[in-house]
C-alpha angles and dihedrals in degrees: 000000000000111000110255122235088251092054091047091049090055090047091051092047088058092049102050094081095045126099131231117285094227135050103225095076110174094015092124088080088075107019139280125325121233115285096030131102114236125214123187125182132171136180130184110238099188136269141301145022097299093052090050091048091052090048091051091050090049090054092048088052094046089238090156086069097046093099106129094238091052134034142155129240129244086034096214100036112164116256093235129126110267097030110135120209137178121226112210113205130184109203136155093355101312141072127241135189121221125189124222137167130207109250103184143345128231121217110154133163127199138081085330115040112206134188128175147088144235131228131198133210126259123210093271094067127100090230134038121220144064138286128201124203119189144155123213134200111200110203093196094070100006091241124151122210139186112217125194121185128172142167120198150151131187117283111173122054093245091054091050092049093047098038096136089054090046089055090052090053091049091052091046091052092050091050096046093042091054090049092049092050093046090053093045093049097043100044130059120245114266114272096020132092116262109262119232126220110243094210 
């Protein structure tokens, strides 16, 4: 049964005082620390300022998690360091709750404009590690990209026992997350006129 909002609220209340389940907090800015598996995925979303703006709004709205079988709670949590969220996952016939906390935010100007954030796992998460979500606007060729980087290793006993299945879920998330961001960046929001890139 899908965890109710009330159950998730209680779960989050227990998590807010807990610390990260790994030591290398913030390490996703520069790669993966020793002993962790790294995953890096990218997809081109389109071109221009309007595409980038739609991609930024999609990140702010956690659209990359709006996948049906997976979602975040609260659904519009602020992308600020210290924000704690629950990731609800339906897998192999049951639901699980996983606790994460925003580690840092990205908001960079320059030849490549970047916006995004990273979150890290808390003890009540099947994995331990960090995941970075960002969108990039490259002025050189006007291209817009969604970039997903993570480092992880199993945390809970069930995750260690079922590690091959965990890897399948991680790959599924990367694929579905890229698709969700591509749709969000390419299409206009419902009820509003489709924006046009000025470039």
